[in-house]
C-alpha positions in Angstrom: -87.0 106.6 103.3 -87.4 105.5 99.8 -85.3 102.1 99.4 -82.5 102.4 96.4 -82.9 100.3 93.4 -81.8 97.0 93.5 -81.7 97.0 97.5 -83.8 94.5 99.7 -86.8 96.4 101.1 -89.1 95.7 103.8 -92.1 95.2 101.4 -89.7 92.6 99.2 -89.4 90.1 102.4 -92.7 90.2 103.6 -93.9 86.8 101.8 -90.7 84.9 102.8 -91.1 86.4 106.5 -94.5 85.0 106.9 -93.6 81.3 105.0 -90.2 81.1 107.3 -92.5 81.8 110.5 -95.3 79.3 109.3 -92.6 76.6 109.5 -91.6 77.4 112.9 -92.9 75.6 116.0 -95.6 77.9 117.4 -95.4 80.1 114.3 -92.8 82.1 116.4 -89.2 83.2 115.5 -86.6 84.8 116.9 -85.4 88.2 115.2 -82.0 86.8 115.0 -82.8 83.5 113.4 -85.5 85.2 111.2 -82.5 87.3 109.4 -80.4 84.0 109.3 -83.2 82.2 107.5 -83.7 85.3 105.2 -80.1 85.3 104.4 -80.4 81.7 103.2 -83.7 82.8 100.7 -82.9 85.9 99.5 -80.1 87.4 97.3 -78.5 90.4 98.7 -76.1 92.7 97.1 -73.0 94.7 98.6 -75.2 97.4 99.8 -77.5 95.2 101.6 -74.7 93.7 103.3 -72.8 97.2 104.1 -72.4 97.4 107.7 -74.1 100.2 109.2 -71.8 103.4 110.9 -71.5 102.7 114.7 -73.6 99.6 114.8 -73.2 95.9 114.8 -75.4 95.1 111.7 -75.8 95.5 108.1 -78.5 97.3 106.2 -80.3 93.9 105.5 -80.9 93.0 109.2 -81.9 96.6 109.8 -84.4 96.2 107.2 -85.8 92.8 109.2 -85.5 94.7 112.4 -87.5 97.8 110.9 -90.6 95.4 111.0 -91.0 96.0 114.6 -90.0 99.7 114.5 -92.4 100.8 111.5 -95.4 98.7 113.1 -97.4 101.6 113.2 -97.0 102.1 109.6 -99.9 100.7 106.7 -98.0 98.3 104.6 -96.0 97.0 107.6 -96.5 93.1 108.5 -97.8 93.7 111.9 -99.6 96.8 111.2 -101.8 94.9 108.6 -102.3 92.0 111.3 -99.8 89.5 109.5 -97.4 89.4 112.7 -97.2 90.0 116.4 -94.3 91.5 117.8 -93.2 89.3 120.8 -90.1 89.9 123.0 -87.0 89.0 121.0 -89.0 88.2 117.7 -92.3 87.8 115.9 -95.4 85.2 115.9 -97.8 84.6 113.5 -101.5 85.3 114.7 
């Protein structure tokens, strides 16, 4: 699904994801901590912070979680070799 103009998309967060993980011990991070760190770096709009129906997360946190679920798609950080999925988070190779 294409992102709406003005909303943060998976491709938009890639450089920040890599920069954050590179500063972490062992170059790994939990998904929860990554989401929190990204919120400190990326300006979000009201749509990004909208709670998803029937879920405990908002659109932005789902974008971050999609890094794992979209791992087989070209352009994805895992698919392209920039990240490795680990239980509960991510690691840099």
